[in-house]
LUMTI-361769 format. One record per atom (N, C-alpha, C): residue number from 1; residue in one letter; chain; atom name; z, x, y. Coordinates in steps of 0.001 Angstrom, whole numbers. Layout:
BEGIN
  nr rest kette atom       w       u       v
 NUM    A     A   CA       Z       X       Y
...
//
This chain:
BEGIN
  nr rest kette atom       w       u       v
   1    M     A    N   -5826  -16658   -7162
   1    M     A   CA   -5064  -16051   -6075
   1    M     A    C   -5656  -16462   -4737
   2    N     A    N   -4773  -16715   -3812
   2    N     A   CA   -5245  -16888   -2437
   2    N     A    C   -4618  -15788   -1588
   3    F     A    N   -5320  -15403    -530
   3    F     A   CA   -4893  -14310     339
   3    F     A    C   -4552  -14875    1701
   4    D     A    N   -3412  -14435    2237
   4    D     A   CA   -2953  -14938    3522
   4    D     A    C   -2093  -13870    4182
   5    R     A    N   -1966  -13960    5490
   5    R     A   CA   -1106  -13036    6235
   5    R     A    C     368  -13320    5944
   6    A     A    N    1133  -12258    5828
   6    A     A   CA    2578  -12409    5654
   6    A     A    C    3194  -12938    6936
   7    K     A    N    4248  -13714    6764
   7    K     A   CA    5020  -14255    7881
   7    K     A    C    6466  -13788    7731
   8    I     A    N    7224  -13934    8779
   8    I     A   CA    8628  -13515    8756
   8    I     A    C    9367  -14143    7574
   9    D     A    N    9060  -15398    7254
   9    D     A   CA    9729  -16076    6139
   9    D     A    C    9437  -15431    4790
  10    D     A    N    8421  -14593    4695
  10    D     A   CA    8046  -13943    3439
  10    D     A    C    8802  -12639    3191
  11    I     A    N    9539  -12157    4165
  11    I     A   CA   10096  -10798    4084
  11    I     A    C   10993  -10585    2872
  12    T     A    N   11875  -11483    2564
  12    T     A   CA   12797  -11274    1437
  12    T     A    C   12026  -11100     131
  13    A     A    N   11099  -12007    -152
  13    A     A   CA   10313  -11917   -1388
  13    A     A    C    9375  -10707   -1355
  14    L     A    N    8794  -10429    -201
  14    L     A   CA    7897   -9291     -47
  14    L     A    C    8635   -7981    -302
  15    H     A    N    9799   -7838     281
  15    H     A   CA   10590   -6626      85
  15    H     A    C   10952   -6436   -1391
  16    A     A    N   11375   -7511   -2040
  16    A     A   CA   11729   -7428   -3461
  16    A     A    C   10521   -6989   -4295
  17    L     A    N    9350   -7528   -3995
  17    L     A   CA    8133   -7155   -4721
  17    L     A    C    7823   -5669   -4554
  18    V     A    N    7832   -5196   -3315
  18    V     A   CA    7494   -3793   -3046
  18    V     A    C    8451   -2861   -3772
  19    E     A    N    9731   -3116   -3656
  19    E     A   CA   10710   -2240   -4311
  19    E     A    C   10539   -2267   -5833
  20    S     A    N   10258   -3450   -6401
  20    S     A   CA   10112   -3556   -7858
  20    S     A    C    8877   -2818   -8361
  21    A     A    N    7876   -2669   -7516
  21    A     A   CA    6636   -2024   -7937
  21    A     A    C    6626    -517   -7713
  22    Y     A    N    7422     -25   -6787
  22    Y     A   CA    7376    1399   -6450
  22    Y     A    C    8538    2213   -7002
  23    R     A    N    9720    1634   -7086
  23    R     A   CA   10908    2433   -7403
  23    R     A    C   11734    1810   -8513
  24    G     A    N   12526    2662   -9167
  24    G     A   CA   13475    2202  -10165
  24    G     A    C   12830    1854  -11498
  25    E     A    N   13669    1388  -12405
  25    E     A   CA   13228    1072  -13763
  25    E     A    C   12217     -65  -13807
  26    S     A    N   12364   -1060  -12935
  26    S     A   CA   11420   -2182  -12956
  26    S     A    C   10003   -1704  -12666
  27    A     A    N    9868    -697  -11830
  27    A     A   CA    8544    -185  -11476
  27    A     A    C    7840     442  -12672
  28    K     A    N    8599     960  -13590
  28    K     A   CA    8007    1653  -14740
  28    K     A    C    7301     708  -15700
  29    R     A    N    7416    -602  -15483
  29    R     A   CA    6647   -1561  -16283
  29    R     A    C    5166   -1489  -15927
  30    G     A    N    4853   -1022  -14725
  30    G     A   CA    3476    -879  -14273
  30    G     A    C    3070     583  -14285
  31    W     A    N    1819     854  -13958
  31    W     A   CA    1337    2243  -13995
  31    W     A    C    1265    2890  -12614
  32    T     A    N    1494    2144  -11540
  32    T     A   CA    1300    2704  -10202
  32    T     A    C    2593    3117   -9510
  33    H     A    N    3678    3175  -10214
  33    H     A   CA    4977    3440   -9590
  33    H     A    C    5132    4890   -9121
  34    E     A    N    6132    5093   -8269
  34    E     A   CA    6496    6427   -7786
  34    E     A    C    7872    6834   -8283
  35    A     A    N    8405    6080   -9249
  35    A     A   CA    9788    6272   -9697
  35    A     A    C   10048    7672  -10242
  36    D     A    N    9030    8341  -10762
  36    D     A   CA    9231    9695  -11278
  36    D     A    C    9228   10745  -10169
  37    L     A    N    8757   10377   -8990
  37    L     A   CA    8648   11316   -7877
  37    L     A    C    9697   11101   -6795
  38    L     A    N   10183    9859   -6677
  38    L     A   CA   11096    9514   -5582
  38    L     A    C   12198    8579   -6055
  39    D     A    N   13360    8746   -5482
  39    D     A   CA   14456    7793   -5619
  39    D     A    C   14604    7076   -4285
  40    G     A    N   15495    6100   -4256
  40    G     A   CA   15754    5404   -3002
  40    G     A    C   14732    4315   -2750
  41    Q     A    N   14694    3850   -1531
  41    Q     A   CA   13832    2728   -1174
  41    Q     A    C   12406    3158    -879
  42    R     A    N   11484    2206    -972
  42    R     A   CA   10099    2427    -543
  42    R     A    C    9930    1983     904
  43    T     A    N   10613     892    1254
  43    T     A   CA   10596     367    2612
  43    T     A    C   11848    -483    2786
  44    D     A    N   11987   -1091    3931
  44    D     A   CA   13117   -1999    4145
  44    D     A    C   12646   -3225    4921
  45    A     A    N   13513   -4215    4980
  45    A     A   CA   13158   -5480    5636
  45    A     A    C   12828   -5266    7112
  46    K     A    N   13531   -4353    7771
  46    K     A   CA   13275   -4087    9192
  46    K     A    C   11848   -3563    9393
  47    A     A    N   11422   -2631    8564
  47    A     A   CA   10066   -2078    8685
  47    A     A    C    9016   -3153    8413
  48    L     A    N    9250   -3989    7417
  48    L     A   CA    8304   -5068    7130
  48    L     A    C    8222   -6048    8296
  49    R     A    N    9352   -6359    8883
  49    R     A   CA    9386   -7263   10044
  49    R     A    C    8581   -6666   11204
  50    E     A    N    8725   -5373   11445
  50    E     A   CA    7996   -4706   12529
  50    E     A    C    6486   -4741   12284
  51    I     A    N    6078   -4547   11037
  51    I     A   CA    4648   -4590   10714
  51    I     A    C    4105   -5991   10968
  52    I     A    N    4811   -6995   10479
  52    I     A   CA    4357   -8382   10624
  52    I     A    C    4266   -8774   12096
  53    A     A    N    5182   -8270   12916
  53    A     A   CA    5211   -8629   14337
  53    A     A    C    4227   -7821   15183
  54    A     A    N    3707   -6733   14655
  54    A     A   CA    2837   -5848   15430
  54    A     A    C    1468   -6484   15690
  55    D     A    N     893   -6160   16849
  55    D     A   CA    -420   -6684   17223
  55    D     A    C   -1554   -6111   16381
  56    K     A    N   -1464   -4848   16028
  56    K     A   CA   -2581   -4189   15358
  56    K     A    C   -2286   -3878   13892
  57    Q     A    N   -1404   -4677   13294
  57    Q     A   CA   -1089   -4516   11880
  57    Q     A    C    -973   -5889   11230
  58    V     A    N   -1174   -5904    9930
  58    V     A   CA   -1027   -7132    9159
  58    V     A    C    -655   -6747    7732
  59    I     A    N      73   -7612    7085
  59    I     A   CA     284   -7496    5643
  59    I     A    C    -405   -8701    5023
  60    L     A    N   -1396   -8423    4182
  60    L     A   CA   -2050   -9493    3437
  60    L     A    C   -1295   -9709    2136
  61    L     A    N   -1054  -10961    1819
  61    L     A   CA    -380  -11329     583
  61    L     A    C   -1383  -11915    -394
  62    A     A    N   -1232  -11588   -1647
  62    A     A   CA   -1942  -12271   -2733
  62    A     A    C    -909  -13206   -3348
  63    K     A    N   -1191  -14501   -3269
  63    K     A   CA    -227  -15486   -3748
  63    K     A    C    -808  -16285   -4906
  64    D     A    N      50  -16512   -5875
  64    D     A   CA    -247  -17402   -6991
  64    D     A    C     676  -18596   -6797
  65    G     A    N     163  -19637   -6160
  65    G     A   CA    1035  -20737   -5738
  65    G     A    C    1917  -20242   -4612
  66    D     A    N    3224  -20364   -4777
  66    D     A   CA    4161  -19862   -3775
  66    D     A    C    4631  -18442   -4058
  67    A     A    N    4344  -17934   -5246
  67    A     A   CA    4823  -16606   -5642
  67    A     A    C    3910  -15516   -5090
  68    I     A    N    4519  -14466   -4536
  68    I     A   CA    3760  -13312   -4046
  68    I     A    C    3508  -12377   -5226
  69    A     A    N    2232  -12192   -5555
  69    A     A   CA    1852  -11344   -6685
  69    A     A    C    1462   -9941   -6241
  70    G     A    N    1103   -9794   -4962
  70    G     A   CA     687   -8497   -4451
  70    G     A    C     582   -8532   -2948
  71    C     A    N     420   -7339   -2366
  71    C     A   CA     283   -7243    -914
  71    C     A    C    -404   -5939    -547
  72    V     A    N    -822   -5866     717
  72    V     A   CA   -1395   -4646    1261
  72    V     A    C   -1172   -4663    2774
  73    Q     A    N    -826   -3529    3327
  73    Q     A   CA    -647   -3368    4770
  73    Q     A    C   -1933   -2808    5363
  74    L     A    N   -2364   -3395    6470
  74    L     A   CA   -3553   -2913    7166
  74    L     A    C   -3201   -2635    8619
  75    S     A    N   -3731   -1539    9148
  75    S     A   CA   -3493   -1166   10537
  75    S     A    C   -4824    -887   11213
  76    H     A    N   -4973   -1387   12433
  76    H     A   CA   -6173   -1131   13231
  76    H     A    C   -5953     180   13973
  77    V     A    N   -6630    1222   13537
  77    V     A   CA   -6475    2543   14135
  77    V     A    C   -7316    2650   15401
  78    G     A    N   -8532    2103   15362
  78    G     A   CA   -9453    2186   16494
  78    G     A    C  -10653    3039   16147
  79    D     A    N  -11651    3035   17029
  79    D     A   CA  -12885    3806   16815
  79    D     A    C  -13509    3513   15455
  80    G     A    N  -13468    2242   15031
  80    G     A   CA  -14099    1852   13787
  80    G     A    C  -13313    2191   12535
  81    L     A    N  -12046    2603   12693
  81    L     A   CA  -11235    3023   11553
  81    L     A    C  -10036    2101   11371
  82    A     A    N   -9765    1754   10117
  82    A     A   CA   -8566    1014    9742
  82    A     A    C   -7803    1847    8723
  83    Y     A    N   -6507    1588    8626
  83    Y     A   CA   -5652    2284    7663
  83    Y     A    C   -5118    1270    6667
  84    L     A    N   -5119    1640    5400
  84    L     A   CA   -4610     797    4327
  84    L     A    C   -3401    1473    3710
  85    G     A    N   -2329     715    3540
  85    G     A   CA   -1133    1256    2910
  85    G     A    C    -379     172    2165
  86    L     A    N     644     580    1463
  86    L     A   CA    1573    -325     798
  86    L     A    C     876   -1258    -194
  87    L     A    N    -230    -814    -779
  87    L     A   CA    -893   -1643   -1775
  87    L     A    C      65   -1835   -2943
  88    T     A    N     394   -3081   -3220
  88    T     A   CA    1420   -3414   -4201
  88    T     A    C     948   -4548   -5090
  89    V     A    N    1135   -4374   -6384
  89    V     A   CA     893   -5441   -7347
  89    V     A    C    2136   -5539   -8228
  90    D     A    N    2591   -6752   -8456
  90    D     A   CA    3727   -6988   -9352
  90    D     A    C    3494   -6191  -10638
  91    P     A    N    4470   -5366  -11065
  91    P     A   CA    4268   -4540  -12261
  91    P     A    C    3835   -5334  -13491
  92    A     A    N    4286   -6562  -13631
  92    A     A   CA    3911   -7383  -14787
  92    A     A    C    2457   -7825  -14726
  93    L     A    N    1826   -7716  -13562
  93    L     A   CA     447   -8171  -13384
  93    L     A    C    -548   -7023  -13221
  94    Q     A    N     -61   -5785  -13272
  94    Q     A   CA    -942   -4642  -13060
  94    Q     A    C   -1952   -4504  -14194
  95    A     A    N   -3066   -3883  -13873
  95    A     A   CA   -4170   -3617  -14801
  95    A     A    C   -4940   -4891  -15157
  96    A     A    N   -4856   -5918  -14295
  96    A     A   CA   -5590   -7165  -14533
  96    A     A    C   -6600   -7447  -13418
  97    G     A    N   -6791   -6511  -12483
  97    G     A   CA   -7799   -6665  -11449
  97    G     A    C   -7301   -7088  -10082
  98    L     A    N   -6009   -7374   -9938
  98    L     A   CA   -5509   -7822   -8638
  98    L     A    C   -5570   -6711   -7591
  99    G     A    N   -5313   -5482   -7974
  99    G     A   CA   -5423   -4371   -7025
  99    G     A    C   -6829   -4269   -6469
 100    R     A    N   -7815   -4404   -7327
 100    R     A   CA   -9219   -4366   -6904
 100    R     A    C   -9520   -5528   -5955
 101    E     A    N   -8962   -6716   -6247
 101    E     A   CA   -9151   -7869   -5361
 101    E     A    C   -8503   -7641   -4000
 102    L     A    N   -7315   -7040   -3988
 102    L     A   CA   -6640   -6742   -2722
 102    L     A    C   -7440   -5733   -1905
 103    L     A    N   -8007   -4734   -2555
 103    L     A   CA   -8845   -3765   -1841
 103    L     A    C  -10053   -4455   -1228
 104    A     A    N  -10719   -5303   -1991
 104    A     A   CA  -11903   -6002   -1483
 104    A     A    C  -11533   -6918    -316
 105    A     A    N  -10418   -7642    -437
 105    A     A   CA   -9971   -8525     648
 105    A     A    C   -9618   -7712    1888
 106    S     A    N   -9034   -6540    1690
 106    S     A   CA   -8676   -5659    2805
 106    S     A    C   -9909   -5169    3534
 107    E     A    N  -10876   -4712    2778
 107    E     A   CA  -12112   -4202    3373
 107    E     A    C  -12829   -5303    4151
 108    Q     A    N  -12881   -6490    3587
 108    Q     A   CA  -13503   -7615    4283
 108    Q     A    C  -12729   -7961    5555
 109    F     A    N  -11403   -7998    5479
 109    F     A   CA  -10578   -8336    6639
 109    F     A    C  -10823   -7362    7784
 110    V     A    N  -10751   -6051    7515
 110    V     A   CA  -10872   -5075    8605
 110    V     A    C  -12282   -5023    9177
 111    R     A    N  -13292   -5312    8340
 111    R     A   CA  -14663   -5396    8842
 111    R     A    C  -14814   -6589    9784
 112    E     A    N  -14322   -7748    9348
 112    E     A   CA  -14510   -8969   10126
 112    E     A    C  -13586   -9067   11331
 113    Q     A    N  -12326   -8689   11178
 113    Q     A   CA  -11347   -8865   12241
 113    Q     A    C  -11340   -7721   13253
 114    W     A    N  -11591   -6492   12785
 114    W     A   CA  -11473   -5327   13656
 114    W     A    C  -12783   -4551   13774
 115    Q     A    N  -13854   -5036   13169
 115    Q     A   CA  -15146   -4363   13159
 115    Q     A    C  -15030   -2912   12680
 116    A     A    N  -14139   -2679   11734
 116    A     A   CA  -13968   -1338   11173
 116    A     A    C  -15206    -965   10359
 117    R     A    N  -15545     302   10423
 117    R     A   CA  -16659     837    9646
 117    R     A    C  -16176    1749    8519
 118    A     A    N  -14887    2088    8562
 118    A     A   CA  -14297    2925    7518
 118    A     A    C  -12831    2550    7368
 119    I     A    N  -12314    2808    6184
 119    I     A   CA  -10910    2546    5901
 119    I     A    C  -10318    3808    5281
 120    E     A    N   -9127    4134    5698
 120    E     A   CA   -8475    5377    5289
 120    E     A    C   -7126    5043    4665
 121    M     A    N   -6678    5906    3774
 121    M     A   CA   -5352    5758    3175
 121    M     A    C   -4794    7142    2880
 122    T     A    N   -3495    7184    2653
 122    T     A   CA   -2865    8404    2169
 122    T     A    C   -2210    8082     834
 123    V     A    N   -2329    9023     -93
 123    V     A   CA   -1752    8880   -1427
 123    V     A    C   -1010   10175   -1719
 124    I     A    N     158   10067   -2316
 124    I     A   CA     884   11286   -2680
 124    I     A    C     -42   12152   -3535
 125    R     A    N    -254   13363   -3099
 125    R     A   CA   -1224   14285   -3715
 125    R     A    C    -994   14466   -5217
 126    Q     A    N     239   14401   -5641
 126    Q     A   CA     576   14604   -7044
 126    Q     A    C     230   13401   -7925
 127    R     A    N    -249   12311   -7349
 127    R     A   CA    -565   11084   -8102
 127    R     A    C   -2036   11069   -8518
 128    D     A    N   -2410   11986   -9397
 128    D     A   CA   -3805   12139   -9811
 128    D     A    C   -4396   10849  -10369
 129    D     A    N   -3630   10110  -11175
 129    D     A   CA   -4154    8878  -11769
 129    D     A    C   -4444    7824  -10713
 130    L     A    N   -3602    7745   -9695
 130    L     A   CA   -3817    6767   -8636
 130    L     A    C   -4988    7180   -7730
 131    I     A    N   -5078    8461   -7431
 131    I     A   CA   -6213    8945   -6638
 131    I     A    C   -7515    8668   -7389
 132    A     A    N   -7532    8890   -8694
 132    A     A   CA   -8732    8610   -9489
 132    A     A    C   -9081    7126   -9443
 133    Y     A    N   -8086    6248   -9451
 133    Y     A   CA   -8315    4804   -9345
 133    Y     A    C   -9060    4491   -8042
 134    Y     A    N   -8570    5050   -6928
 134    Y     A   CA   -9221    4804   -5641
 134    Y     A    C  -10614    5428   -5584
 135    E     A    N  -10780    6589   -6174
 135    E     A   CA  -12108    7223   -6189
 135    E     A    C  -13118    6359   -6950
 136    R     A    N  -12687    5702   -8014
 136    R     A   CA  -13588    4804   -8752
 136    R     A    C  -13990    3604   -7896
 137    R     A    N  -13260    3344   -6840
 137    R     A   CA  -13559    2224   -5943
 137    R     A    C  -14215    2685   -4644
 138    G     A    N  -14704    3913   -4628
 138    G     A   CA  -15495    4395   -3504
 138    G     A    C  -14746    5205   -2464
 139    Y     A    N  -13461    5411   -2632
 139    Y     A   CA  -12697    6235   -1689
 139    Y     A    C  -12902    7697   -2050
 140    V     A    N  -12977    8548   -1035
 140    V     A   CA  -13272    9966   -1225
 140    V     A    C  -12177   10785    -544
 141    R     A    N  -11762   11845   -1208
 141    R     A   CA  -10796   12770    -593
 141    R     A    C  -11469   13449     600
 142    T     A    N  -10790   13445    1728
 142    T     A   CA  -11350   14081    2924
 142    T     A    C  -11072   15574    2962
 143    G     A    N  -10158   16041    2146
 143    G     A   CA   -9723   17433    2188
 143    G     A    C   -8497   17618    3063
 144    E     A    N   -8180   16614    3856
 144    E     A   CA   -7003   16682    4728
 144    E     A    C   -5739   16365    3929
 145    Q     A    N   -4690   17115    4200
 145    Q     A   CA   -3363   16858    3629
 145    Q     A    C   -2423   16526    4783
 146    R     A    N   -1504   15602    4564
 146    R     A   CA    -501   15257    5577
 146    R     A    C     879   15408    4971
 147    P     A    N    1855   15781    5783
 147    P     A   CA    3199   16005    5239
 147    P     A    C    3888   14714    4811
 148    F     A    N    4667   14802    3754
 148    F     A   CA    5533   13696    3357
 148    F     A    C    6751   13737    4276
 149    P     A    N    7291   12583    4672
 149    P     A   CA    8446   12591    5579
 149    P     A    C    9753   12949    4861
 150    H     A    N    9832   14199    4396
 150    H     A   CA   11047   14682    3732
 150    H     A    C   12227   14537    4683
 151    G     A    N   13354   14128    4150
 151    G     A   CA   14557   14019    4966
 151    G     A    C   14711   12691    5674
 152    D     A    N   13736   11790    5539
 152    D     A   CA   13831   10466    6151
 152    D     A    C   14047    9458    5031
 153    P     A    N   15292    9010    4818
 153    P     A   CA   15599    8136    3685
 153    P     A    C   14901    6769    3737
 154    R     A    N   14310    6425    4880
 154    R     A   CA   13566    5155    4950
 154    R     A    C   12376    5164    4003
 155    F     A    N   11894    6349    3641
 155    F     A   CA   10723    6472    2778
 155    F     A    C   11076    6957    1379
 156    G     A    N   12361    7032    1075
 156    G     A   CA   12799    7469    -236
 156    G     A    C   13307    8892    -228
 157    R     A    N   13852    9277   -1381
 157    R     A   CA   14393   10624   -1563
 157    R     A    C   13520   11361   -2580
 158    P     A    N   12697   12288   -2101
 158    P     A   CA   11803   13016   -3012
 158    P     A    C   12578   13823   -4048
 159    K     A    N   12042   13855   -5246
 159    K     A   CA   12626   14660   -6321
 159    K     A    C   12039   16066   -6310
 160    S     A    N   11051   16304   -5417
 160    S     A   CA   10399   17607   -5294
 160    S     A    C   10073   17871   -3830
 161    A     A    N   10265   19106   -3413
 161    A     A   CA    9921   19489   -2042
 161    A     A    C    8412   19650   -1878
 162    E     A    N    7664   19566   -2969
 162    E     A   CA    6217   19786   -2946
 162    E     A    C    5409   18553   -2544
 163    L     A    N    6043   17392   -2425
 163    L     A   CA    5286   16175   -2141
 163    L     A    C    4576   16264    -796
 164    E     A    N    3319   15838    -795
 164    E     A   CA    2534   15694     418
 164    E     A    C    1454   14663     143
 165    F     A    N     795   14212    1208
 165    F     A   CA    -212   13179    1083
 165    F     A    C   -1618   13756    1116
 166    A     A    N   -2487   13212     265
 166    A     A   CA   -3919   13461     352
 166    A     A    C   -4525   12288    1123
 167    V     A    N   -5487   12567    1981
 167    V     A   CA   -6149   11522    2763
 167    V     A    C   -7444   11146    2056
 168    L     A    N   -7636    9836    1854
 168    L     A   CA   -8858    9309    1263
 168    L     A    C   -9497    8361    2259
 169    R     A    N  -10829    8289    2229
 169    R     A   CA  -11542    7437    3176
 169    R     A    C  -12750    6815    2490
 170    K     A    N  -13100    5612    2959
 170    K     A   CA  -14271    4923    2420
 170    K     A    C  -15019    4258    3559
 171    P     A    N  -16332    4484    3647
 171    P     A   CA  -17118    3700    4617
 171    P     A    C  -17250    2274    4093
 172    I     A    N  -17155    1319    5022
 172    I     A   CA  -17246     -98    4587
 172    I     A    C  -18309    -834    5372
//
């Protein structure tokens, strides 16, 4: 795998990958999906375009040749903090170590490019298996909870009004 920044030309393939990994029946081939918690989209091409064009954000791609196998969104928050989101691995490739590689590449990127000393993420609180995955990689629950954007179809349609985010952080 090689890691590179996403470009506008990557949006169509990137969007297809994200949707296939998070929502619908295709997502259920992997273990990290949200299909049991949410319907609708995970993101859209417009949001991906805005991230790619932003000064303080980047989407790193994991590519196998020309094919996008995974991605991660990084945001420069400031004061030594970066935010990690949209960690995605093709469902057919999950559980083979690519997620761990994307995390390591992300941590290295934010340390070198933004001099970040910590990286933060939010995970749907009800995703115990995914939170445990991140905890095994050094991320710790901060105790902070953040609201899920209920009623905003850009982030999907929750199947439960109980959804909220747990905040995890790791010093890097």
